[in-house]
C-alpha positions in Angstrom: 0.2 0.1 -0.5 2.5 2.7 0.8 4.2 1.6 -2.5 1.1 2.5 -4.3 0.8 6.1 -2.3 4.4 6.4 -3.4 3.9 6.0 -7.1 0.6 8.2 -7.1 2.4 11.1 -6.0 5.1 10.9 -7.8 2.8 10.4 -10.9 0.8 13.5 -9.8 4.0 15.3 -9.6 5.2 14.3 -12.8 1.6 15.8 -14.4 1.9 19.0 -12.6 5.9 19.5 -14.1 3.9 18.6 -17.8 1.3 21.2 -16.7 0.8 24.6 -18.2 -0.4 28.1 -17.1 -4.0 29.0 -17.1 -5.4 31.7 -18.7 -3.7 35.3 -16.8 -5.7 38.2 -16.5 -3.3 40.9 -16.1 -4.9 43.4 -13.7 -3.3 46.4 -13.5 -3.6 47.2 -9.7 -2.3 43.7 -9.1 0.2 43.4 -10.9 2.2 47.0 -10.1 1.9 45.3 -6.7 3.7 42.6 -7.9 1.1 40.3 -7.7 0.5 40.3 -3.9 -3.2 40.8 -3.9 -4.7 37.0 -2.4 -5.7 39.2 0.3 -5.9 42.8 -0.5 -9.2 42.1 -2.7 -11.1 45.1 -1.4 -12.7 45.8 -5.5 -13.3 44.0 -8.8 -10.4 42.4 -8.6 -11.2 39.6 -6.0 -12.5 38.4 -9.2 -9.2 36.8 -10.3 -7.5 36.8 -7.5 -10.0 35.7 -4.4 -14.0 35.7 -5.0 -14.0 36.0 -0.9 -13.1 39.4 -1.3 -16.6 40.5 -2.8 -18.2 40.4 0.8 -15.9 43.3 1.5 -17.2 45.7 -0.8 -19.8 47.9 1.1 -18.4 46.9 4.7 -14.7 48.2 4.1 -15.6 51.9 5.0 -18.7 51.5 6.0 -19.2 52.5 9.7 -22.6 50.7 10.4 -21.8 47.9 8.7 -18.7 47.0 10.3 -17.2 49.9 12.7 -13.6 48.8 13.1 -13.1 49.0 9.6 -14.8 52.4 9.4 -11.5 54.2 8.8 -10.5 52.7 5.1 -12.0 54.3 2.6 -15.8 53.3 1.5 -16.3 51.4 -1.9 -20.6 51.5 -1.9 -21.6 50.1 -4.7 -18.7 48.1 -6.2 -17.0 48.1 -10.0 -18.5 48.0 -13.4 -15.6 48.6 -16.0 -15.1 48.4 -19.5 -11.1 47.9 -20.1 -8.5 48.0 -22.9 -4.7 47.5 -22.5 -1.9 46.9 -24.8 1.5 46.1 -23.9 4.9 46.2 -25.8 8.8 47.0 -26.1 8.8 50.0 -27.2 11.7 50.9 -26.7 12.6 48.2 -29.3 10.5 48.8 -31.8 11.6 51.6 -33.9 15.7 49.9 -33.7 14.5 46.9 -34.9 12.2 48.3 -37.3 14.9 49.8 -39.2 17.0 47.0 -39.0 14.4 44.6 -40.9 14.2 47.7 -43.5 17.6 47.8 -44.1 18.3 44.2 -44.3 15.1 43.7 -46.7 16.7 46.2 -49.1 20.3 44.3 -48.7 18.7 41.1 -49.6 16.7 42.2 -52.4 19.3 44.2 -53.9 21.3 41.0 -53.7 18.4 39.1 -55.2 18.2 41.5 -57.9 22.3 41.2 -58.7 21.7 37.5 -58.6 19.1 37.2 -61.5 21.1 39.9 -63.6 24.8 38.3 -63.5 23.7 34.7 -63.0 26.0 34.7 -60.2 25.4 32.9 -56.9 23.5 34.6 -54.7 24.9 33.5 -51.3 27.8 33.9 -52.4 27.2 37.8 -53.9 25.7 38.3 -50.0 28.7 37.1 -48.3 31.1 39.1 -50.5 28.4 42.3 -49.7 28.6 41.5 -46.1 33.0 40.7 -46.3 32.8 44.2 -47.4 30.5 45.8 -45.3 30.9 44.6 -41.4 28.7 47.0 -40.4 26.2 45.3 -41.5 27.2 42.3 -39.8 27.3 44.1 -36.6 23.7 45.1 -36.8 22.2 41.6 -37.8 24.8 39.9 -34.4 23.2 42.6 -32.4 19.3 41.7 -33.4 20.2 38.2 -33.4 16.8 36.5 -32.1 15.1 39.9 -31.0 12.1 39.8 -29.6 9.1 42.3 -30.1 6.5 40.7 -27.4 3.2 42.1 -27.6 0.3 41.7 -25.3 -3.4 42.7 -25.8 -6.1 42.7 -23.2 -9.7 43.4 -22.9 -12.5 43.4 -20.1 -15.7 43.7 -19.1 -16.0 43.9 -15.0 -19.3 43.8 -12.7 -18.7 43.5 -9.0 -20.5 44.1 -6.3 -21.3 43.1 -3.2 -20.9 39.3 -3.0 -21.2 38.8 -6.5 -19.0 39.6 -9.5 -18.4 38.7 -12.8 -16.2 39.1 -16.1 -15.6 38.3 -19.8 -12.0 39.0 -20.6 -9.8 38.6 -23.5 -5.6 38.2 -23.3 -3.7 37.7 -26.2 0.0 37.7 -27.0 2.8 37.7 -29.9 6.3 37.4 -29.8 7.5 38.3 -33.4 11.1 37.8 -33.7 14.2 39.0 -36.3 17.0 36.2 -36.2 20.4 37.0 -37.8 20.8 33.3 -39.1 23.4 31.7 -40.8 23.4 33.0 -43.7 19.9 34.7 -44.4 18.2 36.1 -41.5 14.3 35.1 -41.3 11.1 36.9 -39.1 9.7 34.5 -37.1 6.8 34.2 -34.8 7.6 32.3 -31.8 4.4 31.9 -29.8 1.1 33.4 -30.4 -1.8 32.6 -28.4 -5.4 34.3 -27.8 -7.2 33.4 -24.3 -10.7 33.9 -23.8 -12.5 33.6 -20.6 -15.9 34.1 -18.7 -16.3 33.7 -15.1 -18.2 34.5 -12.2 -19.1 34.0 -8.8 -20.0 34.7 -4.9 -19.0 35.1 -1.4 -20.7 34.5 1.9 -19.4 36.4 5.0 -19.9 34.2 7.7 -19.1 36.4 10.2 -17.6 40.1 10.1 -14.1 39.0 10.0 -14.5 35.1 7.8 -16.1 34.7 4.2 -15.6 32.6 1.8 -16.1 32.5 -2.1 -15.9 30.3 -5.1 -16.7 30.8 -9.4 -17.4 29.3 -12.2 -15.2 29.8 -15.3 -15.2 29.2 -18.9 -12.4 29.1 -20.9 -11.0 29.1 -24.6 -7.5 29.2 -26.1 -6.1 29.4 -29.5 -2.5 29.4 -30.3 -0.4 28.9 -33.6 3.1 26.8 -33.9 6.1 28.7 -34.9 6.2 30.5 -37.8 9.5 31.6 -39.9 9.7 33.6 -43.1 12.4 34.1 -45.0 13.5 38.1 -45.3 13.9 37.1 -49.2 10.1 35.7 -49.2 8.5 37.9 -46.2 5.7 38.3 -48.5 4.6 34.8 -47.7 4.1 35.6 -44.0 1.3 37.6 -44.8 -0.4 34.7 -46.0 0.5 32.2 -43.1 -0.8 34.5 -40.8 -4.3 35.0 -42.7 -4.6 31.1 -43.1 -4.0 30.6 -38.8 -6.4 34.0 -38.6 -9.3 32.1 -40.2 -8.1 28.9 -38.5 -9.4 30.8 -35.3 -12.2 32.3 -36.7 -13.6 28.7 -38.1 -13.1 28.0 -34.4 -14.4 30.6 -32.1 -17.8 28.9 -31.5 -17.2 25.4 -31.2 -18.0 24.4 -27.9 -15.7 20.7 -27.5 -12.8 23.1 -27.6 -14.2 24.6 -24.3 -12.7 24.4 -21.0 -14.3 24.6 -17.8 -12.9 25.5 -13.9 -13.6 26.2 -10.3 -11.9 28.6 -8.3 -12.3 28.9 -4.7 -10.8 31.4 -1.9 -11.1 32.6 1.7 -10.3 35.4 3.9 -10.1 36.4 7.1 -10.1 39.7 9.1 -7.0 38.8 12.0 -7.2 42.2 13.4 -8.4 45.6 12.3 -5.6 45.8 10.0 -4.2 43.1 9.1 -6.3 40.7 6.1 -4.8 36.9 5.7 -6.9 35.3 2.2 -5.8 32.0 0.7 -7.3 30.8 -2.9 -7.2 27.6 -5.0 -8.0 28.7 -9.0 -8.1 27.1 -12.4 -9.0 23.9 -11.1 -10.0 22.5 -14.9 -11.4 19.6 -15.6 -10.0 19.3 -19.0 -7.0 20.3 -21.4 -7.3 23.7 -22.6 -6.2 23.3 -26.3 -4.1 20.4 -25.5 -2.5 21.8 -22.2 -2.8 20.4 -18.9 -3.2 23.4 -16.5 -1.7 23.7 -13.2 -4.5 24.9 -10.6 -2.9 28.1 -8.9 -2.4 28.0 -5.2 -1.9 31.2 -3.3 -2.1 32.1 0.4 -1.1 36.0 1.3 -1.4 38.9 4.5 -2.1 42.1 4.1 -1.5 45.0 6.4 -3.7 48.8 5.9 -2.4 50.7 8.7 -4.5 52.9 9.9 -3.0 55.7 10.9 -2.4 56.0 6.9 -5.5 55.0 5.8 -8.7 58.0 6.0 -12.4 57.8 5.1 -13.1 61.3 4.0 -14.3 63.4 0.9 -10.1 63.3 0.5 -9.8 59.4 0.9 -6.3 58.2 1.1 -5.9 54.4 0.8 -2.8 52.5 2.0 -2.0 48.4 1.6 1.1 46.7 2.2 1.0 42.9 0.7 2.8 39.9 0.4 1.9 36.5 -1.2 3.2 32.8 -1.3 2.0 32.7 -5.0 1.2 29.6 -7.4 2.9 27.0 -4.3 2.2 24.3 -6.7 4.2 25.4 -9.9 7.6 23.8 -10.7 7.2 25.5 -14.5 10.4 26.9 -15.1 12.1 25.3 -12.0 11.1 27.9 -9.8 13.0 28.3 -6.7 10.7 28.9 -3.8 12.3 32.5 -3.3 10.9 33.0 -6.8 7.5 32.5 -5.2 7.3 35.0 -3.2 5.1 38.4 -4.2 5.4 41.9 -2.5 3.9 45.1 -2.5 2.4 48.4 -1.6 0.4 50.8 -2.8 -0.4 54.9 -1.5 -3.9 55.8 -3.3 -5.1 60.0 -2.5 -7.7 61.5 -3.7 -6.4 64.9 -4.9 -10.0 66.7 -6.4 -13.2 66.4 -3.9 -16.8 67.9 -2.7 -16.0 68.6 1.2 -18.5 67.1 2.8 -19.5 64.0 0.6 -17.4 60.2 0.9 -15.1 58.6 -0.9 -17.7 57.7 -3.8 -17.9 61.4 -5.0 -14.3 62.6 -6.0 -13.2 64.9 -9.3 -9.6 63.1 -9.3 -7.6 60.3 -7.6 -4.1 59.5 -8.0 -2.5 55.8 -7.2 1.0 54.7 -7.0 2.4 51.3 -6.1 5.4 49.6 -6.2 6.6 45.9 -5.3 8.5 42.5 -6.2 6.6 39.9 -8.3 9.5 36.5 -8.4 12.4 38.6 -7.6 11.7 41.2 -10.2 10.7 44.5 -9.7 7.4 46.4 -10.6 5.7 49.5 -10.9 2.3 51.1 -11.7 0.6 54.4 -11.4 -3.0 55.1 -12.0 -4.8 58.5 -12.9 -8.8 58.3 -12.1 -11.0 61.7 -13.5 -14.3 61.8 -12.0 -14.4 58.3 -10.6 -15.5 57.4 -14.3 -12.2 57.4 -16.4 -9.5 55.9 -15.5 -5.5 55.7 -17.3 -3.1 53.5 -15.9 0.5 52.7 -16.5 2.3 49.5 -14.9 5.4 47.7 -15.7 6.6 44.1 -14.2 8.2 41.3 -15.4 7.9 37.4 -16.4 10.7 35.1 -16.5 12.0 34.3 -20.6 14.5 31.6 -19.7 14.2 28.1 -18.6 15.0 28.8 -15.0 13.8 32.0 -12.6 16.1 34.7 -12.7 17.9 33.7 -15.8 16.2 36.0 -18.5 13.5 38.7 -17.7 11.2 39.5 -20.1 10.0 43.4 -18.9 6.6 44.4 -19.8 5.5 48.0 -20.3 1.4 47.6 -20.4 -1.2 50.6 -20.7 -4.9 50.5 -20.1 -7.8 53.0 -20.4 -10.6 52.1 -18.3 -14.2 53.8 -18.7 -16.9 52.9 -15.7 -17.6 53.6 -12.1 
């Protein structure tokens, strides 16, 4: 019997090791805090991190509902938002584009010269590169240069005890590679995740609540595409074929995967909350990927001295999470699961005599560390209606944590109340 149990555990860990990452919603607030958010969850972010947090809406900052937490800025209604965001390595776009354009001109000239003279195209190319070493330097400088781009669109609604969202996360990673002789353009990864989810929370006491949610997800991904610069026009045809393939299967229910999220939240003291969540428990593969559930625990500290529940409200949070505990992807080390973050949100323009729900201008600053990589964000909300956000964080691009940082810069415009 003991041998069977050992074999069961070994098999379980092997499945986890080969499993893929679930669709990930990039919360601007959460990512700016290093993704340490499991115990913060005092607004719509509870949908993505911990459904139990929905019980806090219209309780934190409400002296009649929860007197000991009345000092906290109040969120009376909740959130109803439409978001559009995008990210990319803006600092590399123009330089890489110029290099690609120069290389394209070079190989077009070589190709025409080979047709005119009848000489071997590769010999002409090598002669050109030997007489122009600056071109070799350019090629080497941008060998396998990634230009990862991301796009997100969300529709969110969060009320006390209930919340739901429809969101899309897409990423494409084209790159320029010098090659041995001929450089080429490639697309290393391309995927689109579409998710609809909803859930609820139940507060058993003023201090303890649980939450649960259901989600349906669809993933479309494309294999690696490489196109020689001399035949760059075929890239458009290849992408068109991939687009039509995705569009033809977008309403195919057989490719949907369903999953569950669970969460708990406990107000330990008036200033300290602890939380835990088990998310992305999928019932079947997602586009051929076995999804690893996300088990996270966290703690949040909201010092009463720094928080203020008036027209000129102030919110201050310090959080720490042990995130994605059972994911061993990329040989994660223990400290790579630790996320830290803090945020300060201050109402700058308000109507005296009214509470935080009626405000003209609010500024939020945040920073932290996600898996050892720094993160930061700034948000400006106008008339409690339009919000402009900018966040940067990093993902691991290498084969183990700490090897190769992929810095992401994302901007977002949000409309709602």
